[in-house]
N, C-alpha and C positions, 0 to 999 in steps of 0.2 A: 678700558680706561686708563689703565696706569701708563699705557703708552701713547695715550692720546688719538688713538685710533677711532674712537667711537663716543658719542655722548653718554651720560648716566643713563638715560631714558632707554637706550637700545641694549643696556646691559641687564635691565631689573626685569625681573618677574614677577608680576602681581599675583600672589597665591590666594588673596582675601575671598574671591568668589569660588576659585576652584575646592576649597577646603569649606566653604558656606560658613565662614565666620560671622557671628551676629552682632558683634562690637569690635570695634578697633580694626586694624589691618596687618597684614603679613606680606612682606616683600622679600624677594630672595634674589641675591645677585652672586650668580655662581663664576666659579674660575673657569678661564678659556681651556677649551679641549683640543683645539688646532694645535698640530704639532708645531708648525713654524712659529706660532706666537708664543708657545711654551718654550721652544729653544731661543727665541729672541730674548724673553726675559731672563732665561738663565745667563745667556751671553752679555746682556746690556746691563741687567738688573733693574731695581729702582729705589729711588733715595726716599728719605723720610718726609721729606717736604710735599713730594708727589702722592706719596701714600695718604697723609694726613689731610692734603685739600680734597682728594677724592672722597675720603670718609666725611668731611664738614660737608662738602657739597652734597652727598648722598643723604645725610642726616638733615638738611636744610630744606632740600628740594621735596622730600616725603615727610618732611614733619614728625621725624622718627622720635619716639621716647626712648627707645633702647636699640642699640645697633650691636649685635653679636658677630664676633669674627671667629670663624672656625679654622683654627690653624692646625697643621699637621705637628705631631711630637717631634722632639729633637731640637737641637741649637744650632740653627741657621739663620743666615741673614733676615730673610722674611718672618721666621718667627720672633725674632729679637725686635723688630720694627714694629709688629704686631704687639708685642709686650709693652714697647716704649710708648706707644700711642693708647693704650687701653686704660681705663680708669679701675678697673677690676680684672683680676685673672682667675679664670677656674680651670681647675685641673681636675681630669677624669682619669682614674687610674683603677686597673684591675689590681688584684691581691695577690699578684705574682712578683717575684724578686725584681725582674727585669724592668716592669711598669713602675713600683714603688721607687726603685733607685732613680728612674728618669725624672719623677716627681720630685724627689729631693734635690736633683740638680735644678730643675726648673724653678722650684721654691727658692733656692738659694741665689739664682739669677734676679728674681723678681724682688728679692730683698734688697739686692743692689741697686734696683731701679726704684727702689721704695714704692712698689706695687703690693696691694693688698691682694691677699691670695686665699681661696676657699677650695677644698678639695672634695670630690664626690667619688667615693669607692662603686665600680660598676662591675657587673657580671660576677657578682660573689657567688661561689658554688653552693648549692643547695646543700651540701654536707657541712656547710658552716651555720651554725644556728644564730638567731637575731643577737643572743647575748655576746656570742664570741665575735660577731662583727662589730657590736658597739664596743666591745673591748680593745678590738683591733684599732677601731676610729680613735678611742681615747689614746691609745699609745702613738699613733701617728700624730695625732694632734699635739701631743708633748714633744713628739721627737722633731717634726718640722715647723713648730711653732705656728699654726694656723688652725682655722675652723673647718673641721670636717662636717659638712651640711647632711649626708646620709649615705647610707650603704644600699645600692641597688642589688637585689638579687638577681641572677641569671633567669631570663624567661625566654624560652623558645618561641612563645607567640609573637613577640617583638621582633625576632629575626625573621620569621614568615611575613610580616608586615613590611620589612624593609622594601623601599620604592614602589610598594602597593597601595599604601594609605597611612592614614595618620592613626597611630594605635591609640591614643588619649581621646580621638573624637569618635573612632568607631566602636570602642570599649569603654565608654564613660564610666561605669561600675566595677571595672576591673581594679583590685586592690593596689597593682601597680601605678595606674592613672592616678589614684589618690595620692601616691606616693610622689609622682612627677610633679602634682599639684603643690604638693608640700614643698618641694625642693623649689619651686619657682616663688612660692611665699617667702621662704627664708632667703632666697636669693634678692629679692625686692627690698625686703629687709636689711640685709647686709649692705647693699648699695645704699640705702638711705640713712642708715645710722652710722656707716663706716665700720672699720675693724673694732671687734668687740673689746681689744686689748691691745698692749704694746706687743708688736710681733716678738719682742725678745724675750717676752715672758715665758716661763715654763710651764704655766699652768693649761690642761687641757682645754680645747674650746670645741670639742664635738658635741654634736646634738644627739639627743635620744632619737631612736629608729622611730619613725611614724608607725 
């Protein structure tokens, strides 16, 4: 789509019936996987206007309530374009030094772009108690001046379900499914109400663990 070689309809995969959603719809637009297309994008790139128009057309044609862009970590042109066009930035980080450092850099870039940011801690080791995870969330909220939505514990079942099914649909009673549902609720609340406070404030804005 970004190179105008195909219409949006040819790039979209409708997952609504595949995962048997009873309400609403879910569409997926994967990145290109052909080597020549990838090399062409790397060589020529794409500009902000083109990317913005594709997203607008996608949202309009499919009457989307929310459009999520899954970008790779790091500060590169496509990541910056995604950040520039988004209304909200969701950072997902493990609790190791490298990931947290990267999250700090991304938070600083987002602040320069005046984009609200929330953080989700992911794959928290089982050796870290919920109280310790909550304390870590509070410290990060204060350090980065953002809202920490929650801390997700490492769960081997999720890894086993990768590309095999949708964990939350296949295990609706699992405690982690309830945690994901809570994250979704908080995200919607954050989007609707906006940032809970001035990003320059030093007060922690982490949420208690569900």
